[in-house]
C-alpha positions, -999 to 999 in steps of 0.1 A, spaced: 112 -830 704 123 -796 717 100 -776 740 91 -740 733 108 -713 754 87 -701 783 82 -667 768 63 -682 738 41 -707 757 15 -681 768 13 -661 736 -20 -677 724 -37 -667 757 -26 -631 753 -39 -630 717 -72 -644 727 -74 -619 755 -67 -590 732 -93 -603 707 -120 -606 734 -112 -571 747 -116 -556 712 -150 -574 707 -161 -562 742 -150 -526 734 -171 -527 702 -201 -540 720 -197 -514 747 -194 -486 721 -227 -498 706 -243 -499 740 -235 -462 745 -254 -453 714 -284 -473 725 -284 -495 694 -279 -533 695 -249 -548 677 -272 -570 655 -292 -540 644 -260 -521 636 -247 -550 615 -281 -553 596 -282 -515 590 -247 -515 577 -253 -544 553 -285 -527 541 -267 -494 536 -239 -511 518 -262 -530 494 -281 -498 487 -249 -480 478 -238 -509 456 -271 -510 438 -271 -473 432 -235 -475 418 -245 -502 394 -275 -482 382 -252 -452 373 -229 -472 351 
C-alpha cells in the first residue's frame, strides 16, 4: 500500500475546522439578534409552510 502525501493527510482536519467555524458564525449571528437558533429554525419552517400552503390555495 502506498501512503498519502504529507500535504493531503491533514485535509480532513481543515475541513472539519472550517465547518465548525461556519456553524459558530451562524450561532454568533443569531446571538447578536437576541433570538435563539432553535426559535429561528422553527420560525423559518413555520413561515415556509405558510407560504407553501398559500401558494397551493391560489392554484
